[in-house]
PADO-649409 format. One line per field, with one value per atom (N, C-alpha, C): residue in one letter; x, y, z. Coordinates in steps of 0.05 Angstrom, whole numbers. Example, Ala and Ser with C-alpha at 12.3 -4.5 7.8 and 13.67 -1.06 7.14 Angstrom:
# residues 2
residu [A,A,A,S,S,S]
c1 [264,246,264,257,273,258]
c2 [-114,-90,-66,-45,-21,1]
c3 [156,156,156,142,143,157]
//
This chain:
# residues 363
residu [X,X,X,X,X,X,X,X,X,X,X,X,X,X,X,X,X,X,X,X,X,X,X,X,X,X,X,X,X,X,X,X,X,X,X,X,X,X,X,X,X,X,X,X,X,X,X,X,X,X,X,X,X,X,X,X,X,X,X,X,X,X,X,X,X,X,X,X,X,X,X,X,X,X,X,X,X,X,X,X,X,X,X,X,X,X,X,X,X,X,X,X,X,X,X,X,X,X,X,X,X,X,X,X,X,X,X,X,X,X,X,X,X,X,X,X,X,X,X,X,X,X,X,X,X,X,X,X,X,X,X,X,X,X,X,X,X,X,X,X,X,X,X,X,X,X,X,X,X,X,X,X,X,X,X,X,X,X,X,X,X,X,X,X,X,X,X,X,X,X,X,X,X,X,X,X,X,X,X,X,X,X,X,X,X,X,X,X,X,X,X,X,X,X,X,X,X,X,X,X,X,X,X,X,X,X,X,X,X,X,X,X,X,X,X,X,X,X,X,X,X,X,X,X,X,X,X,X,X,X,X,X,X,X,X,X,X,X,X,X,X,X,X,X,X,X,X,X,X,X,X,X,X,X,X,X,X,X,X,X,X,X,X,X,X,X,X,X,X,X,X,X,X,X,X,X,X,X,X,X,X,X,X,X,X,X,X,X,X,X,X,X,X,X,X,X,X,X,X,X,X,X,X,X,X,X,X,X,X,X,X,X,X,X,X,X,X,X,X,X,X,X,X,X,X,X,X,X,X,X,X,X,X,X,X,X,X,X,X,X,X,X,X,X,X,X,X,X,X,X,X,X,X,X,X,X,X,X,X,X,X,X,X,X,X,X,X,X,X,X,X,X,X,X,X,X,X,X,X,X,X,X,X,X,X,X,X,X,X,X,X,X,X,X,X,X,X,X,X,X,X,X,X,X,X,X,X,X,X,X,X,X,X,X,X,X,X,X,X,X,X,X,X,X,X,X,X,X,X,X,X,X,X,X,X,X,X,X,X,X,X,X,X,X,X,X,X,X,X,X,X,X,X,X,X,X,X,X,X,X,X,X,X,X,X,X,X,X,X,X,X,X,X,X,X,X,X,X,X,X,X,X,X,X,X,X,X,X,X,X,X,X,X,X,X,X,X,X,X,X,X,X,X,X,X,X,X,X,X,X,X,X,X,X,X,X,X,X,X,X,X,X,X,X,X,X,X,X,X,X,X,X,X,X,X,X,X,X,X,X,X,X,X,X,X,X,X,X,X,X,X,X,X,X,X,X,X,X,X,X,X,X,X,X,X,X,X,X,X,X,X,X,X,X,X,X,X,X,X,X,X,X,X,X,X,X,X,X,X,X,X,X,X,X,X,X,X,X,X,X,X,X,X,X,X,X,X,X,X,X,X,X,X,X,X,X,X,X,X,X,X,X,X,X,X,X,X,X,X,X,X,X,X,X,X,X,X,X,X,X,X,X,X,X,X,X,X,X,X,X,X,X,X,X,X,X,X,X,X,X,X,X,X,X,X,X,X,X,X,X,X,X,X,X,X,X,X,X,X,X,X,X,X,X,X,X,X,X,X,X,X,X,X,X,X,X,X,X,X,X,X,X,X,X,X,X,X,X,X,X,X,X,X,X,X,X,X,X,X,X,X,X,X,X,X,X,X,X,X,X,X,X,X,X,X,X,X,X,X,X,X,X,X,X,X,X,X,X,X,X,X,X,X,X,X,X,X,X,X,X,X,X,X,X,X,X,X,X,X,X,X,X,X,X,X,X,X,X,X,X,X,X,X,X,X,X,X,X,X,X,X,X,X,X,X,X,X,X,X,X,X,X,X,X,X,X,X,X,X,X,X,X,X,X,X,X,X,X,X,X,X,X,X,X,X,X,X,X,X,X,X,X,X,X,X,X,X,X,X,X,X,X,X,X,X,X,X,X,X,X,X,X,X,X,X,X,X,X,X,X,X,X,X,X,X,X,X,X,X,X,X,X,X,X,X,X,X,X,X,X,X,X,X,X,X,X,X,X,X,X,X,X,X,X,X,X,X,X,X,X,X,X,X,X,X,X,X,X,X,X,X,X,X,X,X,X,X,X,X,X,X,X,X,X,X,X,X,X,X,X,X,X,X,X,X,X,X,X,X,X,X,X,X,X,X,X,X,X,X,X,X,X,X,X,X,X,X,X,X,X,X,X,X,X,X,X,X,X,X,X,X,X,X,X,X,X,X,X,X,X,X,X,X,X,X,X,X,X,X,X,X,X,X,X,X,X,X,X,X,X,X,X,X,X,X,X,X,X,X,X,X,X,X,X,X,X,X,X,X,X,X,X,X,X,X,X,X,X,X,X,X,X,X,X,X,X,X,X,X,X,X,X,X,X,X,X,X,X,X,X,X,X,X,X,X,X,X,X,X,X,X,X,X,X,X,X,X,X,X,X,X,X,X,X,X,X,X,X,X,X,X,X,X,X,X,X,X,X,X]
c1 [3613,3602,3572,3557,3528,3517,3496,3482,3471,3476,3466,3436,3422,3392,3381,3398,3388,3387,3365,3363,3385,3395,3417,3408,3382,3373,3371,3375,3371,3394,3418,3441,3450,3436,3444,3424,3434,3416,3396,3371,3350,3345,3338,3330,3301,3288,3259,3255,3239,3231,3201,3190,3161,3158,3135,3130,3133,3151,3155,3181,3183,3207,3216,3239,3250,3279,3285,3312,3330,3355,3374,3382,3377,3384,3362,3340,3320,3296,3298,3275,3258,3233,3214,3202,3202,3191,3166,3142,3116,3111,3123,3120,3119,3110,3107,3125,3142,3161,3187,3208,3235,3243,3257,3266,3297,3306,3335,3347,3369,3380,3393,3396,3408,3388,3362,3342,3331,3322,3311,3282,3269,3242,3222,3224,3206,3188,3183,3164,3142,3117,3094,3094,3085,3081,3059,3060,3039,3044,3065,3071,3087,3085,3099,3129,3142,3171,3183,3200,3211,3241,3255,3284,3288,3313,3319,3310,3308,3299,3269,3254,3225,3213,3229,3219,3206,3186,3171,3186,3186,3198,3176,3176,3156,3163,3147,3152,3151,3152,3150,3175,3182,3205,3194,3204,3193,3216,3207,3227,3228,3251,3256,3278,3270,3290,3304,3290,3302,3316,3318,3332,3312,3313,3295,3303,3284,3290,3267,3271,3251,3243,3217,3208,3202,3212,3209,3218,3241,3251,3257,3244,3249,3241,3259,3255,3243,3222,3209,3207,3217,3215,3188,3181,3155,3149,3169,3165,3158,3171,3166,3137,3128,3101,3081,3085,3067,3065,3089,3089,3074,3077,3062,3032,3023,2994,2984,3001,2991,2992,3008,3010,2989,2973,2952,2930,2923,2902,2874,2854,2826,2818,2827,2820,2831,2856,2868,2854,2846,2831,2804,2791,2765,2769,2791,2796,2801,2816,2822,2796,2778,2753,2735,2736,2720,2730,2757,2768,2759,2760,2752,2722,2705,2677,2671,2686,2681,2689,2706,2714,2695,2674,2655,2636,2634,2615,2585,2579,2551,2543,2561,2555,2550,2566,2562,2534,2526,2501,2478,2480,2459,2457,2480,2479,2467,2474,2463,2432,2423,2395,2380,2391,2378,2377,2398,2398,2376,2373,2353,2325,2321,2295,2288,2309,2304,2298,2312,2306,2278,2270,2243,2222,2226,2207,2205,2228,2228,2214,2217,2205,2177,2169,2142,2124,2103,2086,2071,2067,2052,2022,2009,1981,1966,1945,1929,1914,1907,1893,1866,1853,1827,1829,1852,1855,1871,1877,1892,1874,1874,1859,1880,1881,1902,1890,1899,1890,1908,1901,1917,1913,1930,1926,1899,1889,1863,1841,1843,1823,1824,1849,1852,1840,1845,1834,1803,1792,1763,1751,1765,1755,1756,1777,1779,1758,1753,1733,1705,1699,1673,1669,1691,1689,1685,1699,1697,1669,1656,1629,1610,1614,1596,1604,1627,1637,1645,1630,1634,1662,1674,1701,1724,1718,1740,1753,1779,1793,1795,1794,1796,1824,1825,1851,1863,1888,1901,1885,1874,1858,1833,1820,1795,1800,1822,1829,1835,1849,1856,1830,1811,1786,1770,1768,1754,1766,1793,1806,1800,1800,1793,1764,1746,1718,1717,1733,1733,1743,1764,1775,1754,1740,1719,1697,1689,1668,1678,1704,1715,1716,1723,1723,1695,1676,1648,1639,1646,1638,1651,1677,1691,1678,1672,1660,1632,1617,1591,1593,1612,1616,1625,1643,1653,1630,1610,1587,1564,1569,1549,1524,1526,1502,1493,1510,1502,1485,1483,1469,1439,1422,1394,1381,1397,1387,1386,1362,1359,1369,1366,1375,1405,1420,1449,1457,1443,1450,1446,1425,1420,1442,1450,1470,1497,1504,1530,1528,1505,1501,1504,1491,1493,1522,1536,1564,1581,1577,1592,1584,1558,1549,1562,1563,1576,1606,1618,1647,1650,1632,1634,1629,1608,1602,1626,1639,1661,1685,1687,1710,1705,1681,1674,1682,1697,1706,1689,1677,1660,1672,1676,1687,1665,1673,1653,1640,1614,1600,1608,1607,1610,1585,1586,1563,1540,1548,1528,1515,1530,1519,1499,1507,1490,1464,1466,1442,1423,1433,1415,1402,1417,1406,1385,1390,1372,1345,1346,1321,1302,1314,1297,1284,1296,1287,1279,1271,1265,1242,1222,1199,1208,1231,1241,1252,1258,1271,1253,1235,1217,1198,1192,1173,1145,1129,1103,1081,1058,1035,1026,1020,1011,982,965,937,927,908,895,865,851,823,810,782,765,748,746,729,712,687,668,661,668,663,635,626,600,604,592,595,567,566,541,529,507,495,484,476,465,484,510,531,530,526,527,503,479,455,457,468,471,490,512,532,521,506,494,473,458,438,451,473,487,499,510,522,500,475,454,447,447,441,462,488,510,507,500,497,473,453,430,434,456,462,451,441,430,447,472,491,483,482,475,495,487,505,527,522,542,563,561,581,608,609,635,647,630,640,652,642,653,675,680,699,728,744,773,788,807,822,850,857,884,897,921,934,962,966,992,1003,986,994,1003,1026,1034,1012,1004,981,986,1011,1016,1016,1019,1018,989,969,941,931,946,937,932,950,944,918,909,885,860,862,838,838,861,862,871,880,891,869,845,824,815,815,807,828,853,874,877,872,873,850,827,804,808,824,829,842,859,872,854,831,812,791,791,770,778,757,762,765,781,786,760,753,730,705,705,682,679,653,646,638,649,643,639,624,621,641,659,679,678,684,685,715,720,747,747,769,772,758,750,737,708,698,671,666,646,639,646,651,659,648,643,639,665,677,704,703,718,722,752,761,789,795,815,823,849,865,891,904,919,933,958,981,1007,1019,1021,1032,1062,1069,1097,1115,1140,1159,1181,1194,1216,1241,1257,1282,1305,1322,1345,1366,1382,1403,1423,1430,1450,1441,1415,1404,1407,1407,1410,1433,1454,1476,1490,1496,1511,1493,1468,1449,1446,1442,1439,1464,1488,1513,1516,1509,1511,1492,1468,1449,1458,1469,1479,1502,1520,1542,1532,1511,1500,1488,1473,1462,1484,1504,1526,1541,1545,1559,1542,1516,1499,1501,1502,1504,1531,1552,1579,1581,1569,1570,1555,1532,1517,1534,1547,1565,1588,1599,1621,1611,1587,1575,1570,1561,1557,1584,1605,1631,1640,1635,1641,1625,1601,1584,1594,1613,1624,1640,1648,1663,1645,1618,1599,1583,1574,1555,1527,1510,1483,1463,1447,1426,1399,1380,1353,1333,1320,1299,1273,1264,1239,1217,1193,1170,1162]
c2 [-1158,-1182,-1183,-1189,-1188,-1213,-1209,-1232,-1250,-1276,-1294,-1296,-1289,-1289,-1264,-1243,-1218,-1219,-1210,-1210,-1193,-1203,-1188,-1161,-1157,-1131,-1110,-1117,-1098,-1078,-1085,-1067,-1057,-1061,-1052,-1033,-1018,-999,-1014,-1006,-1020,-1006,-1022,-1012,-1018,-1003,-1006,-1026,-1044,-1064,-1067,-1080,-1087,-1116,-1127,-1155,-1172,-1193,-1213,-1207,-1215,-1209,-1235,-1244,-1269,-1263,-1268,-1264,-1286,-1279,-1299,-1316,-1304,-1318,-1338,-1340,-1359,-1348,-1323,-1310,-1294,-1293,-1279,-1256,-1231,-1208,-1200,-1204,-1196,-1167,-1149,-1121,-1108,-1083,-1070,-1045,-1040,-1018,-1025,-1012,-1018,-1047,-1059,-1086,-1087,-1107,-1110,-1118,-1107,-1114,-1141,-1153,-1179,-1201,-1195,-1216,-1218,-1242,-1247,-1237,-1237,-1225,-1246,-1270,-1291,-1303,-1290,-1301,-1281,-1290,-1271,-1258,-1233,-1218,-1231,-1228,-1238,-1265,-1279,-1305,-1300,-1318,-1314,-1315,-1300,-1298,-1323,-1338,-1362,-1363,-1378,-1382,-1408,-1415,-1439,-1465,-1464,-1488,-1491,-1471,-1473,-1459,-1445,-1431,-1404,-1396,-1371,-1348,-1325,-1300,-1282,-1273,-1256,-1227,-1214,-1186,-1183,-1158,-1151,-1136,-1138,-1122,-1095,-1074,-1047,-1029,-1004,-984,-962,-957,-935,-917,-894,-875,-887,-904,-915,-940,-951,-975,-996,-1020,-1042,-1055,-1059,-1072,-1091,-1110,-1128,-1119,-1109,-1100,-1124,-1122,-1143,-1169,-1169,-1194,-1215,-1237,-1259,-1284,-1304,-1329,-1349,-1362,-1383,-1407,-1429,-1453,-1464,-1481,-1493,-1510,-1524,-1540,-1523,-1499,-1482,-1472,-1463,-1453,-1474,-1498,-1520,-1526,-1525,-1530,-1509,-1483,-1461,-1464,-1473,-1477,-1499,-1521,-1543,-1538,-1519,-1514,-1493,-1481,-1461,-1476,-1466,-1479,-1471,-1487,-1480,-1453,-1446,-1420,-1397,-1401,-1380,-1378,-1401,-1400,-1386,-1391,-1377,-1347,-1339,-1310,-1297,-1312,-1301,-1297,-1318,-1315,-1293,-1290,-1269,-1241,-1238,-1212,-1206,-1226,-1222,-1214,-1228,-1222,-1194,-1185,-1158,-1137,-1143,-1124,-1123,-1140,-1140,-1116,-1100,-1077,-1086,-1109,-1119,-1124,-1134,-1139,-1112,-1092,-1066,-1055,-1058,-1048,-1062,-1089,-1103,-1095,-1091,-1084,-1056,-1037,-1010,-1011,-1027,-1029,-1041,-1062,-1074,-1055,-1038,-1019,-998,-988,-968,-980,-1005,-1017,-1021,-1028,-1032,-1005,-984,-958,-948,-953,-944,-960,-986,-1002,-994,-984,-977,-950,-931,-904,-902,-921,-920,-940,-932,-950,-968,-993,-1011,-1005,-1005,-998,-1021,-1030,-1051,-1039,-1057,-1047,-1035,-1045,-1034,-1006,-999,-972,-953,-961,-944,-931,-905,-889,-876,-884,-875,-861,-836,-821,-828,-849,-859,-840,-843,-828,-833,-858,-863,-848,-846,-831,-802,-791,-763,-757,-775,-771,-772,-790,-792,-766,-755,-729,-707,-707,-687,-691,-716,-722,-714,-719,-711,-681,-667,-637,-627,-639,-629,-633,-656,-660,-640,-629,-608,-580,-576,-549,-545,-559,-555,-561,-582,-590,-576,-556,-542,-559,-559,-574,-557,-570,-555,-543,-520,-508,-523,-515,-529,-527,-504,-501,-517,-516,-532,-561,-571,-599,-608,-591,-597,-599,-581,-582,-606,-613,-636,-662,-662,-686,-689,-667,-669,-679,-670,-679,-709,-718,-747,-763,-753,-767,-768,-746,-746,-766,-767,-787,-815,-820,-847,-855,-836,-841,-849,-833,-839,-866,-872,-898,-921,-919,-940,-945,-923,-926,-938,-931,-943,-973,-982,-1010,-1024,-1011,-1023,-1027,-1010,-1012,-1029,-1040,-1057,-1043,-1018,-1003,-1012,-1026,-1036,-1061,-1073,-1098,-1092,-1107,-1105,-1082,-1067,-1044,-1053,-1057,-1067,-1047,-1022,-1001,-1002,-1004,-1005,-1031,-1053,-1079,-1078,-1066,-1064,-1047,-1025,-1008,-1023,-1037,-1052,-1075,-1088,-1109,-1099,-1075,-1063,-1056,-1045,-1037,-1062,-1084,-1108,-1120,-1118,-1128,-1112,-1086,-1069,-1076,-1083,-1090,-1117,-1136,-1161,-1157,-1141,-1136,-1122,-1103,-1089,-1107,-1129,-1147,-1168,-1169,-1189,-1178,-1194,-1187,-1203,-1189,-1201,-1196,-1218,-1216,-1209,-1200,-1193,-1219,-1219,-1243,-1248,-1273,-1280,-1273,-1273,-1267,-1287,-1313,-1334,-1331,-1326,-1322,-1299,-1277,-1253,-1258,-1271,-1276,-1295,-1316,-1334,-1319,-1302,-1287,-1267,-1255,-1234,-1246,-1270,-1282,-1288,-1295,-1301,-1275,-1252,-1227,-1207,-1217,-1200,-1181,-1189,-1172,-1147,-1147,-1123,-1102,-1111,-1093,-1087,-1106,-1101,-1078,-1063,-1040,-1052,-1047,-1059,-1044,-1056,-1042,-1020,-997,-974,-969,-968,-963,-939,-924,-902,-907,-906,-912,-900,-900,-891,-915,-920,-942,-932,-942,-936,-963,-966,-992,-995,-1021,-1028,-1052,-1050,-1072,-1080,-1102,-1111,-1134,-1145,-1168,-1161,-1136,-1128,-1112,-1116,-1099,-1102,-1126,-1130,-1116,-1119,-1107,-1076,-1066,-1037,-1026,-1040,-1030,-1030,-1050,-1051,-1030,-1024,-1003,-975,-970,-945,-943,-965,-965,-958,-968,-962,-932,-921,-892,-875,-884,-869,-870,-893,-896,-879,-876,-860,-831,-823,-795,-784,-800,-791,-802,-793,-803,-794,-812,-804,-785,-767,-747,-759,-781,-792,-808,-813,-829,-816,-790,-776,-774,-773,-771,-798,-820,-846,-856,-842,-852,-849,-869,-869,-867,-849,-844,-857,-873,-885,-876,-863,-852,-865,-876,-887,-907,-925,-945,-971,-982,-1008,-1029,-1043,-1060,-1082,-1093,-1115,-1106,-1080,-1070,-1069,-1072,-1071,-1098,-1119,-1146,-1150,-1140,-1145,-1132,-1110,-1097,-1107,-1115,-1122,-1151,-1164,-1191,-1192,-1215,-1218,-1216,-1227,-1227,-1198,-1181,-1153,-1139,-1142,-1128,-1138,-1164,-1175,-1163,-1160,-1149,-1120,-1105,-1077,-1074,-1094,-1092,-1097,-1107,-1113,-1091,-1072,-1050,-1031,-1020,-999,-972,-954,-928,-912,-902,-885,-901,-927,-944,-950,-950,-959,-989,-1003,-1032,-1039,-1061,-1072,-1095,-1094,-1114,-1123,-1149,-1160,-1163,-1156,-1158,-1177,-1180,-1197,-1185,-1160,-1146,-1138,-1142,-1135,-1128,-1110,-1103,-1073,-1067,-1040,-1033,-1007,-997,-982,-988,-979,-966,-944,-931,-929,-941,-940,-914,-899,-873,-874,-895,-897,-924,-933,-959,-957,-961,-962,-989,-1005,-1032,-1031,-1051,-1053,-1066,-1070,-1083,-1097,-1117,-1131,-1115,-1113,-1098,-1117,-1115,-1133,-1127,-1147,-1145,-1122,-1119,-1099,-1071,-1067,-1040,-1033,-1052,-1047,-1063,-1067,-1084,-1075,-1049,-1039,-1041,-1034,-1035,-1064,-1083,-1111,-1122,-1114,-1124,-1114,-1089,-1078,-1093,-1099,-1113,-1142,-1154,-1182,-1182,-1163,-1162,-1157,-1140,-1136,-1161,-1176,-1201,-1221,-1222,-1241,-1234,-1208,-1199,-1206,-1204,-1211,-1240,-1257,-1286,-1293,-1281,-1287,-1276,-1253,-1242,-1261,-1271,-1290,-1315,-1324,-1348,-1342,-1318,-1310,-1309,-1299,-1297,-1325,-1343,-1370,-1384,-1377,-1387,-1377,-1352,-1341,-1356,-1364,-1377,-1405,-1416,-1442,-1442,-1418,-1416,-1415,-1416,-1415,-1441,-1446,-1468,-1456,-1464,-1452,-1473,-1465,-1481,-1468,-1483,-1472,-1485,-1469,-1479,-1482,-1506,-1511,-1516,-1507,-1511,-1540]
c3 [-1240,-1254,-1251,-1273,-1273,-1260,-1245,-1233,-1254,-1253,-1274,-1275,-1252,-1253,-1264,-1269,-1279,-1309,-1322,-1351,-1363,-1386,-1399,-1408,-1414,-1424,-1403,-1377,-1356,-1354,-1366,-1363,-1390,-1411,-1437,-1449,-1468,-1482,-1499,-1497,-1513,-1539,-1559,-1585,-1590,-1608,-1613,-1636,-1631,-1651,-1651,-1670,-1671,-1678,-1672,-1678,-1654,-1656,-1635,-1620,-1595,-1579,-1566,-1574,-1562,-1554,-1529,-1518,-1527,-1533,-1540,-1516,-1492,-1468,-1460,-1476,-1471,-1456,-1446,-1432,-1452,-1446,-1463,-1448,-1460,-1447,-1461,-1449,-1461,-1458,-1473,-1471,-1498,-1500,-1526,-1529,-1509,-1510,-1524,-1516,-1528,-1523,-1541,-1539,-1539,-1525,-1523,-1549,-1557,-1583,-1584,-1560,-1559,-1563,-1565,-1566,-1594,-1601,-1628,-1629,-1653,-1656,-1667,-1659,-1670,-1650,-1627,-1606,-1602,-1603,-1600,-1573,-1573,-1548,-1532,-1506,-1489,-1476,-1487,-1474,-1448,-1429,-1403,-1407,-1390,-1391,-1377,-1391,-1380,-1386,-1369,-1373,-1389,-1393,-1408,-1394,-1368,-1353,-1352,-1364,-1363,-1340,-1323,-1300,-1308,-1293,-1299,-1287,-1302,-1292,-1283,-1258,-1248,-1254,-1271,-1278,-1308,-1317,-1345,-1353,-1378,-1389,-1396,-1382,-1386,-1394,-1402,-1412,-1392,-1381,-1363,-1375,-1384,-1396,-1420,-1436,-1459,-1454,-1429,-1423,-1415,-1426,-1419,-1394,-1375,-1350,-1344,-1327,-1317,-1290,-1288,-1262,-1244,-1220,-1200,-1212,-1225,-1238,-1217,-1220,-1201,-1215,-1217,-1231,-1211,-1220,-1204,-1222,-1213,-1229,-1229,-1248,-1250,-1226,-1216,-1193,-1168,-1166,-1143,-1144,-1167,-1169,-1163,-1172,-1166,-1137,-1123,-1095,-1080,-1089,-1075,-1078,-1102,-1106,-1089,-1086,-1071,-1041,-1032,-1003,-994,-1013,-1005,-990,-967,-950,-960,-953,-960,-949,-925,-914,-930,-940,-956,-983,-995,-1020,-1016,-993,-987,-985,-971,-968,-995,-1012,-1039,-1055,-1054,-1068,-1057,-1030,-1018,-1026,-1028,-1036,-1065,-1082,-1110,-1111,-1095,-1095,-1086,-1065,-1054,-1074,-1093,-1113,-1137,-1138,-1160,-1159,-1180,-1180,-1177,-1189,-1187,-1158,-1142,-1114,-1100,-1106,-1094,-1102,-1127,-1136,-1121,-1118,-1105,-1075,-1062,-1034,-1030,-1049,-1047,-1051,-1071,-1076,-1053,-1040,-1017,-994,-991,-969,-973,-999,-1005,-1000,-1008,-1004,-975,-959,-930,-917,-925,-913,-920,-946,-955,-940,-936,-921,-892,-881,-853,-848,-867,-862,-873,-891,-903,-889,-876,-861,-881,-874,-891,-889,-913,-915,-929,-917,-930,-954,-973,-997,-990,-969,-962,-951,-940,-927,-945,-969,-988,-1008,-1008,-1029,-1046,-1071,-1089,-1113,-1118,-1141,-1165,-1179,-1202,-1226,-1246,-1271,-1284,-1281,-1293,-1278,-1251,-1236,-1243,-1245,-1252,-1279,-1299,-1326,-1326,-1309,-1307,-1296,-1276,-1265,-1286,-1302,-1323,-1344,-1352,-1373,-1363,-1338,-1327,-1327,-1320,-1321,-1349,-1369,-1396,-1408,-1400,-1410,-1400,-1377,-1366,-1372,-1386,-1391,-1420,-1438,-1467,-1476,-1465,-1473,-1460,-1443,-1429,-1407,-1407,-1385,-1360,-1337,-1312,-1307,-1295,-1287,-1264,-1257,-1234,-1208,-1202,-1177,-1178,-1202,-1205,-1203,-1215,-1214,-1185,-1171,-1143,-1126,-1131,-1116,-1123,-1149,-1158,-1147,-1146,-1135,-1105,-1091,-1062,-1058,-1075,-1074,-1079,-1099,-1105,-1082,-1068,-1045,-1023,-1018,-998,-1004,-1030,-1038,-1034,-1040,-1037,-1008,-991,-962,-952,-961,-953,-963,-988,-1000,-985,-979,-965,-937,-923,-897,-898,-919,-922,-927,-943,-947,-922,-907,-882,-862,-862,-844,-856,-880,-892,-902,-908,-917,-945,-960,-986,-984,-961,-957,-955,-969,-967,-982,-997,-1013,-1042,-1053,-1080,-1101,-1095,-1114,-1117,-1094,-1095,-1108,-1102,-1114,-1144,-1153,-1182,-1196,-1183,-1195,-1197,-1176,-1176,-1197,-1198,-1218,-1246,-1251,-1278,-1284,-1265,-1270,-1277,-1262,-1268,-1295,-1301,-1327,-1350,-1347,-1368,-1370,-1347,-1348,-1363,-1358,-1373,-1403,-1409,-1437,-1451,-1437,-1449,-1454,-1440,-1444,-1465,-1477,-1497,-1525,-1539,-1566,-1587,-1606,-1626,-1653,-1668,-1696,-1715,-1739,-1760,-1769,-1775,-1785,-1814,-1821,-1849,-1864,-1891,-1907,-1903,-1901,-1897,-1870,-1849,-1822,-1822,-1834,-1834,-1850,-1872,-1889,-1874,-1861,-1846,-1823,-1809,-1787,-1797,-1820,-1831,-1840,-1852,-1861,-1837,-1814,-1791,-1779,-1785,-1774,-1796,-1818,-1841,-1834,-1818,-1812,-1798,-1785,-1771,-1791,-1816,-1835,-1860,-1866,-1889,-1884,-1904,-1902,-1900,-1879,-1876,-1892,-1894,-1905,-1886,-1897,-1880,-1887,-1866,-1870,-1854,-1866,-1853,-1854,-1831,-1831,-1806,-1808,-1786,-1777,-1751,-1742,-1719,-1719,-1697,-1684,-1658,-1645,-1635,-1634,-1623,-1604,-1581,-1562,-1551,-1538,-1527,-1543,-1533,-1547,-1575,-1579,-1605,-1622,-1617,-1630,-1660,-1671,-1700,-1713,-1701,-1712,-1711,-1689,-1687,-1707,-1711,-1730,-1759,-1766,-1793,-1796,-1776,-1777,-1781,-1767,-1770,-1797,-1808,-1835,-1856,-1852,-1871,-1870,-1846,-1843,-1856,-1854,-1866,-1896,-1907,-1936,-1947,-1929,-1937,-1933,-1922,-1917,-1892,-1874,-1848,-1826,-1825,-1805,-1777,-1757,-1730,-1719,-1701,-1690,-1672,-1659,-1640,-1654,-1681,-1695,-1695,-1701,-1702,-1674,-1653,-1626,-1617,-1628,-1620,-1639,-1661,-1681,-1671,-1680,-1675,-1702,-1703,-1728,-1726,-1746,-1747,-1773,-1771,-1795,-1798,-1822,-1830,-1808,-1802,-1782,-1796,-1788,-1799,-1793,-1814,-1811,-1790,-1789,-1770,-1741,-1736,-1708,-1698,-1716,-1707,-1698,-1704,-1697,-1667,-1649,-1620,-1611,-1624,-1615,-1629,-1655,-1670,-1680,-1680,-1690,-1719,-1728,-1755,-1776,-1771,-1791,-1797,-1777,-1781,-1798,-1791,-1806,-1835,-1838,-1866,-1883,-1870,-1884,-1892,-1876,-1883,-1910,-1917,-1943,-1967,-1962,-1984,-1988,-1970,-1972,-1994,-2006,-2026,-2011,-2022,-2010,-2008,-1984,-1980,-1975,-1974,-1970,-1940,-1932,-1904,-1905,-1885,-1883,-1854,-1850,-1823,-1821,-1801,-1796,-1767,-1763,-1736,-1728,-1704,-1693,-1669,-1656,-1633,-1609,-1610,-1587,-1592,-1617,-1622,-1652,-1657,-1684,-1689,-1715,-1722,-1749,-1753,-1780,-1787,-1810,-1817,-1844,-1847,-1872,-1878,-1900,-1907,-1922,-1911,-1924,-1939,-1934,-1948,-1943,-1963,-1961,-1978,-1965,-1979,-1975,-1997,-1994,-1986,-1971,-1962,-1984,-1977,-1996,-1980,-1992,-1980,-1984,-1963,-1964,-1966,-1987,-1990,-1968,-1962,-1941,-1947,-1973,-1979,-1973,-1972,-1967,-1938,-1920,-1891,-1879,-1895,-1887,-1861,-1859,-1836,-1811,-1813,-1791,-1781,-1801,-1794,-1781,-1790,-1779,-1750,-1745,-1718,-1699,-1708,-1691,-1686,-1707,-1704,-1683,-1684,-1665,-1636,-1633,-1607,-1595,-1612,-1602,-1596,-1612,-1607,-1582,-1578,-1553,-1528,-1530,-1508,-1501,-1522,-1518,-1504,-1514,-1503,-1475,-1469,-1442,-1422,-1431,-1413,-1408,-1429,-1426,-1407,-1409,-1391,-1362,-1358,-1331,-1320,-1337,-1327,-1320,-1335,-1328,-1301,-1295,-1268,-1247,-1254,-1234,-1226,-1242,-1235,-1209,-1201,-1176,-1151,-1156,-1134,-1132,-1108,-1103,-1102,-1120,-1122,-1112,-1093,-1082,-1087,-1098,-1104,-1085,-1069,-1051,-1067,-1071,-1085,-1065,-1071,-1052,-1052]
//
């Protein structure tokens, strides 16, 4: 006689079906193998196996040699399962959660990583930044670039690079020790070099946008004298100084016009060839340079300058002209950007100065 708790399909030959599996006895087998021919096919697979009283069946309906059986078939009523859950102690629940956590692969990965980090920290001595000399890829590339500039673009070989790297390390050791002993203090040359290096670093970090047409035109008009072609003059002048300089200069001019030029005139003469007229103003004054433009070519004249009297002969004059912006656009843009970069760099330096307290000792 069959045990009433044993599924009917456990002792009968199983047939293959597809779709849903519902037992006529009220139990449901969530399996995909052979199905008992005594059960209906209108229940989805995957639902829990239950009896007519609503109790859960522990186990799955499986196929062994073509016969469907329930592995570990055991019926547990809903009330029994509820009682078991309610009787589980907090300690048992903690142990269950701990076992699940210990089976997590992520936990294993984190523990292994922490162990590797701990071992590395234990075997690697800690080094302060001041005592660490590191040959970074940037340092190595700088060594290579310096070698290439001195060897017509040829890169150093492995032995050469190793030797150059050793030299760099020795220089860095020497430099660090010099700083540690304060040898950079009180040396204006070293101070200037470090200041220049920092200034170049600040300038390199400044980004300047392209000027607009209106900005460039306004800037160009203020600096037009730097781009316009100036008047070019060629002349000979003989200076005269002293209280009787004017009278002497006029006497010599009369002798030249009469064809009896004194012998010392050529010895004292100064020759100016193709000189921009405006560059003569600091030496002779504006009145003198303006008068040069009025002289006839080849004529001798007496002119007064800011330093005395002169007899002057004009040998050549090329009038200047105004240069439009379009003719020097790229040059003017580059100069504008340089000036703008300088202004922004000074502003950035002043911003750095906000971190300092500046005291000025006034007499």
